[in-house]
Each structure stands twice: as C-alpha cells, then as structure tokens.
LUMZA-221485 format. One line per field, with one value per atom (N, C-alpha, C): x, y, z; residue in three letters; residue number from 1; atom name. Coordinates in nm, 3 decimals, m for minus. Layout:
N
X <- (X, ...)
Y <- (Y, ...)
Z <- (Z, ...)
aa <- (ALA, ...)
i <- (NUM, ...)
at <- (CA, ...)
//
This chain:
150
X <- (0.482, 0.371, 0.260, 0.201, 0.091, m0.029, m0.085, m0.197, m0.319, m0.332, m0.450, m0.438, m0.320, m0.302, m0.365, m0.438, m0.501, m0.395, m0.392, m0.296, m0.345, m0.256, m0.287, m0.232, m0.317, m0.276, m0.159, m0.169, m0.062, 0.070, 0.065, 0.187, 0.249, 0.165, 0.216, 0.281, 0.214, 0.268, 0.400, 0.404, 0.526, 0.639, 0.609, 0.710, 0.765, 0.675, 0.718, 0.804, 0.759, 0.833, 0.972, 0.980, 1.110, 1.207, 1.157, 1.244, 1.288, 1.197, 1.233, 1.336, 1.316, 1.409, 1.547, 1.549, 1.674, 1.748, 1.676, 1.738, 1.789, 1.710, 1.750, 1.874, 1.875, 1.990, 2.117, 2.103, 2.217, 2.267, 2.174, 2.210, 2.273, 2.219, 2.267, 2.387, 2.425, 2.536, 2.665, 2.690, 2.813, 2.813, 2.695, 2.685, 2.685, 2.695, 2.691, 2.556, 2.450, 2.313, 2.226, 2.125, 2.023, 1.903, 1.808, 1.689, 1.609, 1.605, 1.536, 1.604, 1.735, 1.809, 1.788, 1.778, 1.754, 1.616, 1.517, 1.383, 1.383, 1.468, 1.482, 1.531, 1.632, 1.683, 1.577, 1.499, 1.392, 1.291, 1.253, 1.156, 1.213, 1.336, 1.398, 1.407, 1.435, 1.448, 1.316, 1.205, 1.073, 1.029, 1.107, 1.068, 1.134, 1.068, 1.125, 1.258, 1.359, 1.494, 1.555, 1.501, 1.552, 1.553, 1.449, 1.446, 1.306, 1.301, 1.174, 1.199, 1.095, 1.108, 1.122, 1.180, 1.185, 1.044, 0.947, 0.809, 0.752, 0.782, 0.736, 0.795, 0.922, 0.987, 0.927, 0.900, 0.834, 0.704, 0.624, 0.494, 0.510, 0.604, 0.625, 0.671, 0.769, 0.824, 0.742, 0.649, 0.567, 0.653, 0.744, 0.832, 0.820, 0.873, 0.867, 0.971, 0.953, 1.046, 1.189, 1.209, 1.346, 1.406, 1.323, 1.373, 1.421, 1.341, 1.384, 1.508, 1.515, 1.634, 1.760, 1.749, 1.864, 1.904, 1.806, 1.833, 1.901, 1.846, 1.901, 2.042, 2.066, 2.199, 2.303, 2.270, 2.366, 2.388, 2.282, 2.296, 2.377, 2.359, 2.436, 2.584, 2.613, 2.751, 2.819, 2.740, 2.794, 2.797, 2.742, 2.747, 2.635, 2.528, 2.419, 2.318, 2.312, 2.220, 2.274, 2.212, 2.246, 2.118, 2.131, 2.017, 2.053, 1.951, 1.974, 1.854, 1.883, 1.778, 1.753, 1.627, 1.591, 1.478, 1.466, 1.356, 1.249, 1.131, 1.023, 0.897, 0.837, 0.716, 0.736, 0.853, 0.882, 0.915, 0.917, 0.947, 1.074, 1.149, 1.264, 1.214, 1.266, 1.230, 1.354, 1.350, 1.462, 1.430, 1.527, 1.513, 1.617, 1.573, 1.661, 1.679, 1.804, 1.831, 1.932, 1.904, 1.996, 2.120, 2.237, 2.363, 2.391, 2.496, 2.538, 2.562, 2.628, 2.654, 2.522, 2.424, 2.294, 2.223, 2.232, 2.167, 2.234, 2.366, 2.438, 2.408, 2.401, 2.369, 2.228, 2.135, 1.998, 1.996, 2.069, 2.071, 2.121, 2.222, 2.277, 2.176, 2.100, 2.010, 1.866, 1.831, 1.694, 1.655, 1.751, 1.726, 1.692, 1.761, 1.736, 1.596, 1.544, 1.407, 1.309, 1.330, 1.244, 1.257, 1.378, 1.402, 1.330, 1.339, 1.273, 1.121, 1.068, 0.923, 0.877, 0.956, 0.923, 0.925, 1.026, 1.040, 0.922, 0.878, 0.765, 0.637, 0.622, 0.496, 0.510, 0.622, 0.643, 0.546, 0.493, 0.399, 0.254, 0.234, 0.099, 0.066, m0.059, m0.102, m0.116, m0.129, m0.148, m0.273, m0.377, m0.503, m0.482, m0.412, m0.385, m0.299, m0.200, m0.113, m0.195, m0.283, m0.368, m0.460, m0.515, m0.602, m0.525, m0.404, m0.321, m0.292, m0.255, m0.227, m0.353, m0.466, m0.592, m0.623, m0.606, m0.634, m0.535, m0.408, m0.309, m0.334, m0.380, m0.415, m0.531, m0.626, m0.738, m0.689, m0.597, m0.541, m0.463, m0.386, m0.310, m0.403, m0.514, m0.612, m0.671, m0.702, m0.757, m0.658, m0.531, m0.429, m0.422, m0.429, m0.428, m0.546, m0.661, m0.782, m0.767, m0.704, m0.680, m0.591, m0.487, m0.393, m0.463, m0.548, m0.618, m0.714, m0.768, m0.863, m0.794, m0.665, m0.592, m0.565)
Y <- (6.625, 6.557, 6.657, 6.650, 6.737, 6.707, 6.811, 6.792, 6.734, 6.754, 6.702, 6.551, 6.497, 6.353, 6.277, 6.174, 6.093, 6.004, 6.000, 5.916, 5.772, 5.683, 5.542, 5.469, 5.395, 5.325, 5.233, 5.153, 5.058, 5.127, 5.238, 5.313, 5.369, 5.428, 5.485, 5.378, 5.265, 5.157, 5.106, 5.086, 5.038, 5.139, 5.267, 5.370, 5.375, 5.368, 5.369, 5.246, 5.129, 5.006, 5.012, 5.060, 5.069, 5.158, 5.272, 5.365, 5.308, 5.241, 5.177, 5.067, 4.988, 4.881, 4.937, 5.046, 5.111, 5.161, 5.225, 5.277, 5.163, 5.057, 4.943, 4.875, 4.852, 4.787, 4.870, 5.001, 5.090, 5.079, 5.078, 5.070, 4.935, 4.826, 4.693, 4.645, 4.721, 4.681, 4.660, 4.750, 4.738, 4.612, 4.555, 4.431, 4.309, 4.332, 4.226, 4.155, 4.233, 4.180, 4.261, 4.194, 4.264, 4.286, 4.365, 4.387, 4.258, 4.171, 4.042, 3.956, 3.954, 3.877, 3.934, 4.066, 4.129, 4.092, 4.084, 4.044, 3.901, 3.815, 3.679, 3.685, 3.768, 3.782, 3.838, 3.937, 3.992, 3.883, 3.802, 3.696, 3.593, 3.550, 3.452, 3.504, 3.633, 3.692, 3.687, 3.683, 3.678, 3.535, 3.436, 3.296, 3.237, 3.137, 3.065, 3.002, 3.021, 2.970, 3.021, 3.131, 3.192, 3.092, 3.006, 2.908, 2.889, 2.842, 2.817, 2.725, 2.696, 2.616, 2.710, 2.661, 2.743, 2.781, 2.692, 2.720, 2.842, 2.853, 2.969, 3.098, 3.092, 3.209, 3.241, 3.138, 3.157, 3.233, 3.187, 3.250, 3.393, 3.413, 3.546, 3.646, 3.605, 3.694, 3.694, 3.599, 3.584, 3.562, 3.465, 3.430, 3.281, 3.241, 3.101, 3.016, 2.886, 2.790, 2.809, 2.818, 2.840, 2.972, 3.076, 3.206, 3.198, 3.137, 3.129, 3.041, 2.935, 2.850, 2.928, 3.015, 3.098, 3.196, 3.260, 3.355, 3.282, 3.168, 3.092, 3.042, 2.997, 2.947, 3.058, 3.176, 3.288, 3.331, 3.332, 3.374, 3.270, 3.145, 3.041, 3.051, 3.079, 3.096, 3.213, 3.316, 3.434, 3.417, 3.306, 3.277, 3.338, 3.390, 3.452, 3.352, 3.235, 3.131, 2.994, 2.894, 2.756, 2.682, 2.579, 2.494, 2.352, 2.280, 2.144, 2.059, 1.938, 1.842, 1.757, 1.751, 1.670, 1.575, 1.470, 1.376, 1.409, 1.445, 1.487, 1.411, 1.341, 1.263, 1.168, 1.109, 1.014, 1.078, 1.211, 1.283, 1.366, 1.382, 1.471, 1.614, 1.701, 1.843, 1.929, 2.047, 2.139, 2.247, 2.280, 2.386, 2.494, 2.618, 2.733, 2.799, 2.828, 2.888, 3.000, 3.109, 3.222, 3.184, 3.218, 3.193, 3.309, 3.297, 3.406, 3.533, 3.518, 3.632, 3.694, 3.611, 3.659, 3.735, 3.682, 3.747, 3.880, 3.883, 4.008, 4.114, 4.070, 4.161, 4.217, 4.131, 4.178, 4.284, 4.263, 4.360, 4.495, 4.493, 4.618, 4.690, 4.615, 4.676, 4.689, 4.619, 4.627, 4.768, 4.842, 4.981, 5.066, 5.039, 5.119, 5.092, 4.971, 4.942, 5.031, 5.045, 5.131, 5.278, 5.319, 5.457, 5.481, 5.385, 5.400, 5.404, 5.318, 5.315, 5.449, 5.503, 5.632, 5.742, 5.738, 5.838, 5.830, 5.709, 5.691, 5.753, 5.752, 5.801, 5.932, 6.000, 6.124, 6.235, 6.233, 6.337, 6.295, 6.183, 6.131, 6.137, 6.162, 6.148, 5.999, 5.961, 5.820, 5.763, 5.845, 5.801, 5.781, 5.874, 5.862, 5.738, 5.715, 5.597, 5.469, 5.462, 5.344, 5.326, 5.437, 5.433, 5.387, 5.439, 5.399, 5.250, 5.198, 5.055, 4.974, 5.019, 4.950, 4.950, 5.066, 5.076, 4.994, 4.999, 4.920, 4.770, 4.731, 4.590, 4.548, 4.638, 4.609, 4.597, 4.685, 4.678, 4.547, 4.510, 4.386, 4.266, 4.266, 4.159, 4.154, 4.271, 4.278, 4.222, 4.253, 4.201, 4.049, 3.998, 3.852, 3.788, 3.851, 3.798, 3.801, 3.905, 3.912, 3.795, 3.771, 3.663, 3.529, 3.509, 3.382, 3.356, 3.461, 3.447, 3.415, 3.434, 3.412, 3.265)
Z <- (m3.130, m3.193, m3.218, m3.335, m3.372, m3.283, m3.219, m3.126, m3.194, m3.325, m3.395, m3.421, m3.403, m3.423, m3.307, m3.341, m3.238, m3.173, m3.041, m2.972, m2.975, m3.005, m3.017, m2.894, m2.824, m2.701, m2.727, m2.832, m2.863, m2.890, m2.964, m2.994, m2.866, m2.781, m2.656, m2.567, m2.554, m2.471, m2.528, m2.660, m2.726, m2.708, m2.725, m2.711, m2.568, m2.471, m2.331, m2.302, m2.348, m2.326, m2.389, m2.512, m2.581, m2.505, m2.457, m2.385, m2.249, m2.181, m2.054, m2.077, m2.181, m2.216, m2.248, m2.324, m2.361, m2.236, m2.146, m2.023, m1.936, m1.924, m1.841, m1.900, m2.030, m2.092, m2.074, m2.083, m2.061, m1.917, m1.823, m1.681, m1.645, m1.700, m1.662, m1.743, m1.845, m1.931, m1.850, m1.755, m1.675, m1.589, m1.564, m1.488, m1.579, m1.711, m1.813, m1.813, m1.795, m1.796, m1.892, m1.948, m2.025, m1.934, m1.980, m1.898, m1.879, m1.980, m1.966, m1.860, m1.862, m1.761, m1.622, m1.614, m1.484, m1.432, m1.522, m1.480, m1.425, m1.481, m1.428, m1.284, m1.258, m1.121, m1.028, m1.074, m0.992, m0.956, m1.055, m1.029, m0.931, m0.954, m0.865, m0.722, m0.708, m0.575, m0.498, m0.570, m0.506, m0.470, m0.514, m0.493, m0.368, m0.314, m0.199, m0.242, m0.159, m0.185, m0.316, m0.369, m0.493, m0.609, m0.616, m0.724, m0.781, m0.906, m0.973, m1.093, m1.166, m1.288, m1.408, m1.517, m1.639, m1.687, m1.670, m1.712, m1.637, m1.507, m1.431, m1.487, m1.528, m1.588, m1.725, m1.803, m1.933, m1.915, m1.821, m1.795, m1.745, m1.652, m1.595, m1.701, m1.782, m1.884, m2.013, m2.022, m2.142, m2.266, m2.256, m2.368, m2.397, m2.511, m2.553, m2.481, m2.491, m2.430, m2.483, m2.617, m2.666, m2.618, m2.607, m2.561, m2.417, m2.330, m2.189, m2.175, m2.255, m2.250, m2.288, m2.389, m2.429, m2.320, m2.260, m2.151, m2.035, m1.996, m1.882, m1.912, m2.034, m2.072, m2.058, m2.111, m2.103, m1.958, m1.879, m1.738, m1.658, m1.692, m1.623, m1.660, m1.788, m1.832, m1.760, m1.727, m1.658, m1.506, m1.456, m1.312, m1.229, m1.293, m1.218, m1.165, m1.228, m1.183, m1.217, m1.159, m1.191, m1.225, m1.307, m1.337, m1.298, m1.258, m1.211, m1.251, m1.296, m1.330, m1.206, m1.166, m1.049, m1.087, m1.010, m1.031, m0.927, m0.977, m0.890, m0.932, m0.839, m0.867, m0.985, m0.995, m1.102, m1.236, m1.241, m1.365, m1.347, m1.455, m1.453, m1.469, m1.387, m1.400, m1.380, m1.436, m1.429, m1.327, m1.244, m1.145, m1.174, m1.169, m1.189, m1.052, m1.017, m0.886, m0.900, m0.831, m0.830, m0.750, m0.803, m0.732, m0.637, m0.562, m0.473, m0.555, m0.670, m0.759, m0.805, m0.839, m0.882, m0.770, m0.649, m0.534, m0.501, m0.507, m0.480, m0.587, m0.711, m0.821, m0.803, m0.763, m0.741, m0.632, m0.524, m0.415, m0.464, m0.552, m0.606, m0.693, m0.770, m0.867, m0.819, m0.714, m0.662, m0.624, m0.574, m0.536, m0.659, m0.769, m0.889, m0.945, m0.927, m0.971, m0.894, m0.764, m0.683, m0.725, m0.758, m0.802, m0.934, m1.026, m1.156, m1.139, m1.054, m1.030, m0.972, m0.881, m0.820, m0.927, m1.013, m1.119, m1.216, m1.249, m1.342, m1.288, m1.158, m1.103, m1.025, m1.039, m0.963, m1.001, m1.122, m1.164, m1.146, m1.077, m1.053, m0.904, m0.874, m0.735, m0.706, m0.582, m0.547, m0.615, m0.619, m0.683, m0.833, m0.897, m1.040, m1.069, m0.984, m1.001, m0.991, m0.891, m0.874, m0.995, m1.044, m1.162, m1.285, m1.302, m1.416, m1.412, m1.297, m1.283, m1.316, m1.267, m1.294, m1.444, m1.509, m1.652, m1.736, m1.701, m1.774, m1.757, m1.639, m1.617, m1.708, m1.727, m1.818, m1.962, m2.003, m2.138, m2.154, m2.051, m2.056, m2.072, m2.001, m2.012, m2.153, m2.208, m2.344, m2.447, m2.430, m2.520, m2.509, m2.388, m2.368, m2.438, m2.431, m2.496, m2.647, m2.702, m2.845, m2.888, m2.812, m2.844, m2.837, m2.738, m2.721, m2.838, m2.899, m3.009, m3.141, m3.148, m3.274, m3.299)
aa <- (UNK, UNK, UNK, UNK, UNK, UNK, UNK, UNK, UNK, UNK, UNK, UNK, UNK, UNK, UNK, UNK, UNK, UNK, UNK, UNK, UNK, UNK, UNK, UNK, UNK, UNK, UNK, UNK, UNK, UNK, UNK, UNK, UNK, UNK, UNK, UNK, UNK, UNK, UNK, UNK, UNK, UNK, UNK, UNK, UNK, UNK, UNK, UNK, UNK, UNK, UNK, UNK, UNK, UNK, UNK, UNK, UNK, UNK, UNK, UNK, UNK, UNK, UNK, UNK, UNK, UNK, UNK, UNK, UNK, UNK, UNK, UNK, UNK, UNK, UNK, UNK, UNK, UNK, UNK, UNK, UNK, UNK, UNK, UNK, UNK, UNK, UNK, UNK, UNK, UNK, UNK, UNK, UNK, UNK, UNK, UNK, UNK, UNK, UNK, UNK, UNK, UNK, UNK, UNK, UNK, UNK, UNK, UNK, UNK, UNK, UNK, UNK, UNK, UNK, UNK, UNK, UNK, UNK, UNK, UNK, UNK, UNK, UNK, UNK, UNK, UNK, UNK, UNK, UNK, UNK, UNK, UNK, UNK, UNK, UNK, UNK, UNK, UNK, UNK, UNK, UNK, UNK, UNK, UNK, UNK, UNK, UNK, UNK, UNK, UNK, UNK, UNK, UNK, UNK, UNK, UNK, UNK, UNK, UNK, UNK, UNK, UNK, UNK, UNK, UNK, UNK, UNK, UNK, UNK, UNK, UNK, UNK, UNK, UNK, UNK, UNK, UNK, UNK, UNK, UNK, UNK, UNK, UNK, UNK, UNK, UNK, UNK, UNK, UNK, UNK, UNK, UNK, UNK, UNK, UNK, UNK, UNK, UNK, UNK, UNK, UNK, UNK, UNK, UNK, UNK, UNK, UNK, UNK, UNK, UNK, UNK, UNK, UNK, UNK, UNK, UNK, UNK, UNK, UNK, UNK, UNK, UNK, UNK, UNK, UNK, UNK, UNK, UNK, UNK, UNK, UNK, UNK, UNK, UNK, UNK, UNK, UNK, UNK, UNK, UNK, UNK, UNK, UNK, UNK, UNK, UNK, UNK, UNK, UNK, UNK, UNK, UNK, UNK, UNK, UNK, UNK, UNK, UNK, UNK, UNK, UNK, UNK, UNK, UNK, UNK, UNK, UNK, UNK, UNK, UNK, UNK, UNK, UNK, UNK, UNK, UNK, UNK, UNK, UNK, UNK, UNK, UNK, UNK, UNK, UNK, UNK, UNK, UNK, UNK, UNK, UNK, UNK, UNK, UNK, UNK, UNK, UNK, UNK, UNK, UNK, UNK, UNK, UNK, UNK, UNK, UNK, UNK, UNK, UNK, UNK, UNK, UNK, UNK, UNK, UNK, UNK, UNK, UNK, UNK, UNK, UNK, UNK, UNK, UNK, UNK, UNK, UNK, UNK, UNK, UNK, UNK, UNK, UNK, UNK, UNK, UNK, UNK, UNK, UNK, UNK, UNK, UNK, UNK, UNK, UNK, UNK, UNK, UNK, UNK, UNK, UNK, UNK, UNK, UNK, UNK, UNK, UNK, UNK, UNK, UNK, UNK, UNK, UNK, UNK, UNK, UNK, UNK, UNK, UNK, UNK, UNK, UNK, UNK, UNK, UNK, UNK, UNK, UNK, UNK, UNK, UNK, UNK, UNK, UNK, UNK, UNK, UNK, UNK, UNK, UNK, UNK, UNK, UNK, UNK, UNK, UNK, UNK, UNK, UNK, UNK, UNK, UNK, UNK, UNK, UNK, UNK, UNK, UNK, UNK, UNK, UNK, UNK, UNK, UNK, UNK, UNK, UNK, UNK, UNK, UNK, UNK, UNK, UNK, UNK, UNK, UNK, UNK, UNK, UNK, UNK, UNK, UNK, UNK, UNK, UNK, UNK, UNK, UNK, UNK, UNK, UNK, UNK, UNK, UNK, UNK, UNK, UNK, UNK, UNK, UNK)
i <- (1, 1, 1, 2, 2, 2, 3, 3, 3, 4, 4, 4, 5, 5, 5, 6, 6, 6, 7, 7, 7, 8, 8, 8, 9, 9, 9, 10, 10, 10, 11, 11, 11, 12, 12, 12, 13, 13, 13, 14, 14, 14, 15, 15, 15, 16, 16, 16, 17, 17, 17, 18, 18, 18, 19, 19, 19, 20, 20, 20, 21, 21, 21, 22, 22, 22, 23, 23, 23, 24, 24, 24, 25, 25, 25, 26, 26, 26, 27, 27, 27, 28, 28, 28, 29, 29, 29, 30, 30, 30, 31, 31, 31, 32, 32, 32, 33, 33, 33, 34, 34, 34, 35, 35, 35, 36, 36, 36, 37, 37, 37, 38, 38, 38, 39, 39, 39, 40, 40, 40, 41, 41, 41, 42, 42, 42, 43, 43, 43, 44, 44, 44, 45, 45, 45, 46, 46, 46, 47, 47, 47, 48, 48, 48, 49, 49, 49, 50, 50, 50, 51, 51, 51, 52, 52, 52, 53, 53, 53, 54, 54, 54, 55, 55, 55, 56, 56, 56, 57, 57, 57, 58, 58, 58, 59, 59, 59, 60, 60, 60, 61, 61, 61, 62, 62, 62, 63, 63, 63, 64, 64, 64, 65, 65, 65, 66, 66, 66, 67, 67, 67, 68, 68, 68, 69, 69, 69, 70, 70, 70, 71, 71, 71, 72, 72, 72, 73, 73, 73, 74, 74, 74, 75, 75, 75, 76, 76, 76, 77, 77, 77, 78, 78, 78, 79, 79, 79, 80, 80, 80, 81, 81, 81, 82, 82, 82, 83, 83, 83, 84, 84, 84, 85, 85, 85, 86, 86, 86, 87, 87, 87, 88, 88, 88, 89, 89, 89, 90, 90, 90, 91, 91, 91, 92, 92, 92, 93, 93, 93, 94, 94, 94, 95, 95, 95, 96, 96, 96, 97, 97, 97, 98, 98, 98, 99, 99, 99, 100, 100, 100, 101, 101, 101, 102, 102, 102, 103, 103, 103, 104, 104, 104, 105, 105, 105, 106, 106, 106, 107, 107, 107, 108, 108, 108, 109, 109, 109, 110, 110, 110, 111, 111, 111, 112, 112, 112, 113, 113, 113, 114, 114, 114, 115, 115, 115, 116, 116, 116, 117, 117, 117, 118, 118, 118, 119, 119, 119, 120, 120, 120, 121, 121, 121, 122, 122, 122, 123, 123, 123, 124, 124, 124, 125, 125, 125, 126, 126, 126, 127, 127, 127, 128, 128, 128, 129, 129, 129, 130, 130, 130, 131, 131, 131, 132, 132, 132, 133, 133, 133, 134, 134, 134, 135, 135, 135, 136, 136, 136, 137, 137, 137, 138, 138, 138, 139, 139, 139, 140, 140, 140, 141, 141, 141, 142, 142, 142, 143, 143, 143, 144, 144, 144, 145, 145, 145, 146, 146, 146, 147, 147, 147, 148, 148, 148, 149, 149, 149, 150, 150, 150)
at <- (N, CA, C, N, CA, C, N, CA, C, N, CA, C, N, CA, C, N, CA, C, N, CA, C, N, CA, C, N, CA, C, N, CA, C, N, CA, C, N, CA, C, N, CA, C, N, CA, C, N, CA, C, N, CA, C, N, CA, C, N, CA, C, N, CA, C, N, CA, C, N, CA, C, N, CA, C, N, CA, C, N, CA, C, N, CA, C, N, CA, C, N, CA, C, N, CA, C, N, CA, C, N, CA, C, N, CA, C, N, CA, C, N, CA, C, N, CA, C, N, CA, C, N, CA, C, N, CA, C, N, CA, C, N, CA, C, N, CA, C, N, CA, C, N, CA, C, N, CA, C, N, CA, C, N, CA, C, N, CA, C, N, CA, C, N, CA, C, N, CA, C, N, CA, C, N, CA, C, N, CA, C, N, CA, C, N, CA, C, N, CA, C, N, CA, C, N, CA, C, N, CA, C, N, CA, C, N, CA, C, N, CA, C, N, CA, C, N, CA, C, N, CA, C, N, CA, C, N, CA, C, N, CA, C, N, CA, C, N, CA, C, N, CA, C, N, CA, C, N, CA, C, N, CA, C, N, CA, C, N, CA, C, N, CA, C, N, CA, C, N, CA, C, N, CA, C, N, CA, C, N, CA, C, N, CA, C, N, CA, C, N, CA, C, N, CA, C, N, CA, C, N, CA, C, N, CA, C, N, CA, C, N, CA, C, N, CA, C, N, CA, C, N, CA, C, N, CA, C, N, CA, C, N, CA, C, N, CA, C, N, CA, C, N, CA, C, N, CA, C, N, CA, C, N, CA, C, N, CA, C, N, CA, C, N, CA, C, N, CA, C, N, CA, C, N, CA, C, N, CA, C, N, CA, C, N, CA, C, N, CA, C, N, CA, C, N, CA, C, N, CA, C, N, CA, C, N, CA, C, N, CA, C, N, CA, C, N, CA, C, N, CA, C, N, CA, C, N, CA, C, N, CA, C, N, CA, C, N, CA, C, N, CA, C, N, CA, C, N, CA, C, N, CA, C, N, CA, C, N, CA, C, N, CA, C, N, CA, C, N, CA, C, N, CA, C, N, CA, C, N, CA, C, N, CA, C, N, CA, C, N, CA, C, N, CA, C, N, CA, C, N, CA, C, N, CA, C, N, CA, C, N, CA, C, N, CA, C, N, CA, C, N, CA, C)
//
C-alpha cells in the first residue's frame, strides 16, 4: 500500500474481518461448519445448560430473524443443536440447545479460538491490547448509532 494513501477505518476493519472469516471457514470446513455456525456454538457454550432463544442468537450475531433461522436449520440437520417449542408464560417459545455433538465440537475448536486470539495480539503489549479493545468498542458503538439514525 502506498504510504501516502490515507488509511480508512472502515476498510481496515472490513479487510481484517474478511481475512479472519476466510481463515475460520477454512479451519472449520473439515468439521462441516461455517464461522457463523461456530459462533453459535461458542455462544451456546457460554449459556446455562448450553441453551438460549433464537432471539438471543440474533442479537449476539447481529443478524436477521430469517438468517438465524437458516443457520439453526442447517446446524440442526447436521446434529450440532436441537430446537424445541415450549410453552412459557402462556406463550409458545423456541429454545435452541447444543447437542452432545455440538458440545464435543466446541471443545475441539475452543482451543483454536484462544490460539487465534493470542496470535492477533502477539505484537501488542497488554496495555496496547486493552487500548485496542477500548477503541474498537467505541467504533462499534459509533456504527450502532449510525444504524439507529437510518
């Protein structure tokens, strides 16, 4: 890149995201998972009893209702999770739960997430890493505000 070119925050973030997505999809291909599906497993693993609602996943992944339904359908077909309709407070609700296969797959890949995180910050001091996280959180908030104004 020409040093005289001004670096654009949006371009840098998009480029980093695309490359991370590409690496993750390559790594998870042998498990028959995409990076989005793997993020579902990561989220479920952090929940009590490895379960949550589709709405919680929508919010976590920042995707639409039809998108999360497609992801969940494919993951259920592959045996990584199950969905169940329950009656709660007089209303029908859907619950998503990681299966044994999903939990075992997470255990196999959870280590690689830590390895990737370590690799991303290996050239940063602890202070720089904390500053980067703080700054990226501010950028994320600004993007949310832009979306809310539209």
